[in-house]
N, C-alpha and C positions, 0 to 999 in steps of 0.2 A: 786729390786721389786718396791720400791717407785718410782724410775725413770721411769720404764715401765708404772706403773699406772698413773703417772703424764702425760706421753706422750700420753697414750691412752685417758685419760680424756681431754687433750688439743686438741687432734685430733677430738674427738666427739664434743667438744665445738666449735671448728673452723668450723666443718661441719654444725652444727646447725646455726652458725652465717652466713655462706655462704648461707645456704638454706633460712634463713630469709631475707638476703640481696637480694637474687634472687627473693623472693616473693615481696619484696618492689619495686624492679626494675620493675617487671611485673605490679604491681599496678600503678606505676608512668607512665609506658608506656601506660597502658590502660586509665589512666586519661588524658594523653596527646592526645591519639587518640580520646577519647570522646570529649575533648575540641575542637580538630580540626573539628570533625563532627558537633558539636554544632555551632562553628563559621561559618562553611560553610552553615549550615541551616539558621543561623541568616542573613548572607549576602544574601542568596537566598530570604529570606522573606523580607529583606530590599529592594532588587531590585524589587520584586513583588509589594511591597507597593508603591514604587516610580512610577512604571509603572501605577498602579491603580490610584494614585494621578494625574498623567499626564492625564490619560483618563478622570477623573472626571473634571479636569480643562478645558479640551477641550470640554467636554459635556456641562459644564456650559457656556463656551464661545459661543458654537453653539446655546444653548438655548436663551442666551441674543440676539444673532444676529437674531434668528427667531422671538422673541418677538418684537424686534425693527422693523424688516421688516414688520411683520403683522400689527403692530401699525401704521406704515407709510401708508400702503395700506388702512387701515380702516379710517384713519383720514379724507381723502378727501371726500369719500362718506358720512360720518357722518356729516361733515360740510355742505355738499350740502343738505342733508335731513333736517337738522335743519333750514337752510336758507329758503328752499321752504315751510316748515311747518309754519315758521314765516310769510311768505308772504300770505299763505292761511288763517292764523288766522286774518290777517288784513282785508281781503275781506269777510270772512265768517260771516254771521249774524245768522245762525241757531244755537241755544244754544247747542243742543245735538252734532252736528257736531263739534262745537268749543270745547266741552268737550273732544271729542275723539282726536281731533288734539292736545289739550293741553297735553294729556297723551303721544302721540307720541313725542311731543317736549321735554317733561320732561325726557323720557327714552333716547332720542337721546342725550340730554345734559349730561345725566349720563354716557352713553357709551363714549361720547367725552371726558369727564373728566377722565375716566379710561384710555383711550388711551393716553391722555396727561401725566398722571402719569407714565405709562409704558415707554413712550419715555424719560421722565425726569429721571427715574430710570436707563435706559440704559446709559444716559449721565453720571450719577454719577458713574456707574460701570466702565466706560471708563475714568473717571477722567477729563471730559470735562465741568465741571461746571465753567463758567466764568461770572463774575458779571459786569454789567454796573453801576458803583457806582455814586451816586448823594447824595445831602443832602436830608434826608428823615424826614418828620414829622410823627413819629410813632403814636402820639396821633390822628392825622387826619385819618391815615390808620385804627387804631383800631375802631374809630367811624364809618367809612364806612363799615368795616367788620361786625360790630354788626348790622348795618342797613340792610345789605344784608342777614344776618342770621335770622333776626326777623321773616320773613314769615315761615321758617322751624320750628322755635321755637314755634310759635303760633299753627301750625298744631300738633306738638308734645306735646303741653300743658306745655312747659317749660318757665319759667320766665327768662328774660335776664336782667343783671344789668351791667352798665358801671361805673367804678370809675377811672377816668383819671385826673391826675394833669398835670401842666405845666412841660414838660420835654424838655431837649435840643435835637437838631437834631442829627441824627446818619448818618454815611456814609454807604450807602448800595444801593441795587437795589429795587426800590419800588414794582415791580411786584412780586419778590420773597418774600419780606417781607409781602406783602398782601396775598400771597399764604400760608405763615406760619400762619398768623392770621386766615385765613379761615379754614385751616386744624385743628388747635387747637379748634376753636370755634365750628365747625361742629362736631368734634369728641366728645366734651363735651355734645352737644345737643343729639347726637345719643345714648350716654350711660347713659342719665339721664331720669328716668321715668317721667310720667306726674305729674304735680304739683311740680316738682323739680326746682332747681335754678342753673343758670350758671352765674358766675361773671367774668368780665374781668377787671383787675386792671393794671394800668400803673403809675410808679413813678420813680424818679431818686434818685440814691444814690452812693456815692463814685466813680464818673466817669463812671458809667454805667446806662443804662436805663433798669429797671426791669419790665418785663411783666409777669403777673400771670393770668392764665385761670383756674378757679376752678369750680367744679360742685358738686352736691349732688347725684351723680349717683351710679352705682353698685360697683365702686371701682375695685382695682386690687390686687390680692394676692401677698404676698412677693416673692413666688417662680417664678412668671411670670414677676415681675417688671423689672428684669435684662434683659429680652429678649424683652422688649416693643418696642425698637427702631430697632429691627432686620427687615430685608426685608421680607415681606410676613407673618410676625408673627401675629397671631390672638389669643386673650386670650380665655380661656375655657368659660368664662362667655359670651363672644360674640357669640361663637359657639352654646352654649346651648340655648341662647335666639334668635338665628337666626338673629342677627343684621348684616345688609349688610355692606360689606367692603372688601378691598383687602389686608389689612395689609401693605400698602405703605405710608399712610399719615404721620405717625410718623417717619418712616425712612427718608422720604423726608424732614420733618420738621427739624430733627436733622442735616441733610446735609446742609440745608439753614442756620441754626444758626451757624454751624461751619465755613461755607464759609464766614460769616460776623465776624469771630473771636470771636464768642460768646459762650455761655454755656447754656445747657438745662438740666433740671432735673425734676423728678416727685416725688410727695409725695402722698400716697394713703392709705386709710383704706378700706378694703373689706366691702361692704355693706353700706358705709357712703359717699364716694366720692373721688375725685381725684383732685390734683392741679398740673399743669405744670408751671414750673418757667423757664423763659428765661432771660438771662442777655446779653445785647449788649453794646459794648463800645461806648461812646460818641465821636462825631467828635472832632478832635483836630486841 
């Protein structure tokens, strides 16, 4: 009887074990099937994402081509308008007419500057920034840039200050470095309220020429500072105050600095002001 009982219990145990194993096998097979389905869905999603990325890249390329093409088409008539307005201003004696022509010239120059920035940005996107290097006196360029910006500062009620010491020459393209200075100074004036101050400092240290453009303007929040050099980025403060701009000036400035093997950074306190720091290597 013991032998029969043991045999029956053993058979029951074996059956239960087999049933359990069968259940485990089904669970494993179901898990494998679910894994295969999940892998297939993931591969499909990856292919879809890759296709969408390709479409976005193509759309971005087409957009840049369109902007470049339109900018080329606009540049010639704008240059012509500006030239003819300048000739008319030379011959016009009526004050009211001269005032109207001055407005036309100012806006034509503004549009021409925008077109130039768009064309330069297209070159940067295509990696076509080539410099015609020469020995550059950055102190002289800074003095000229400040003189050019003084009329705008006077209209805005902003005080300009220049603190330039004797600095060694650097190897670079004078036109692009002048553009860098104009961008930083005009940007500081634009974001500084009336009775504020903009200071341009230039000095040498440790094999580099250090340029600092500081202002007592509206400042930049910590959250936005990291995006400041992105193409077309405009801060919330600029949007709220309806300050004119395209968001290209600092993007272009960073590209010019890096093309000269330099470094640019920004320090800012919201509501108190901003300082842009540029370091450019001295000619060797």
